[in-house]
Steps between C-alpha positions, in 0.01 A plus 500: 500500500648835398523782752486863421678782678384856499777746433506874460761687304547865585711739297642777721606835369319821414732613219375495143585180307586708197800634689610169648406236240851352511512469880372190683185543699482400862274199547331398824371138508243413767413132533206386707667162566845595616433861597837584350597838366757549229600863460766620263635820657532819304637844573159656568406249769839539669473881505146476636621277782780744579261794511264314732792408722623859515155632588471244777839600640397869496176431688687284750763767562228762564336275758834435670590871526434639849240777506750753633705459181214519248437875506775741390549828684388831352782675311648817647523802273496746791549394861366683803806723524455622143127551560578715805722716280208564263196523729480743795278262704629337818365266770219432548387629162750360253291224339732376224758231577655421163477601135504191278464670159559853378460656156640856511230762464232237433425255782615328816403175671564471872405283795373562849543210741189509717589371846316471830759740644371789285388772738146525360396141573432539876213731410395368155378260621603326825321177408548518124822666378401668170718763334301826479399591147624857542847367582495278193430816298780682683744216429410507131539879491850460647587261215374771265727743681797276420419546130434873521795595722761355267724719281319378186190687618661770708294505819621613839447359848435848632192583293350183355158404634224242465212706356203267445358159420224381270329173404643319803377147559594258777460144374626284788620558857873504567600334825812447708734260324417621148746657260345797327638543146429845357540628145478872425501616137526860381211578265542874449745764621456873444842624599405865460233472768669224698200268467531125460230238452588141590331162490543279803436132552581288806512121519536222755599161361416613149144605595398864459417652840491873425505734200448867424621816328733737686576868460838640602610864503835672519436834670830649390448451127458812290 
C-alpha cells in the first residue's frame, strides 16, 4: 500500500525575479511525517537575524541600565554666576538657576529647580506645596530679561522693567520636586521706544504648564 506525504515548498525572498533569475532561490521543505526543515541560507535571512539580534541586545541593555543613569543632565550655557552678572535679582527673588540654550537677541531657555526649601512654600500651601502662578510669571520674565539685557539688544540692569502680561494661561500646577523649563522668545522690539514683546512658555516633563505674552520696557531708551 502506497503512503503519501504532504509537503510544502516555500520560496523566500521579496526581490523581483527579473533581477535575480540566475540566483538560486531559498527552499523550505516541511514534511508532515518527519517534521524536518531544510533551509538553504541566504544573505537576506542572515542579515535579518543579525538585525533582530541587535534590537534584542539594545532592549536588554536599556532594561539593565540603572534609572539614575538613563536621564542626561541639562546642558549649561550660563551657570548661576553668569546669570547673576546679567540679572539684578538676588535671594529670595532670583528664580532662574541655569540657562540651557541661548540664541543672541532671539531667545533663551532656562530652568528653575522647584524645591520644598523655596521660601514661598510654607505659605502656598502648607499642606499642598504649589508654586504660585505669579512667581512662575516672574521667573519667565527673568528669562526674558536674560535675552533683553545682553549686548545684542542693548538693555541695562538699571532701567529695564517688566511692563505687562497678556493671554496668560496656567495649564497644570507646578509642585515641589518639579523642574520648570522656560522658553522666552523675542517677537518684536522697538528699540527707539525701548519696548519689547516676548512669547513665553513653561514646561514640566515636556508638558506645557504656563504660557503668555510679555511686555518689557527700557526706561532709558530714547
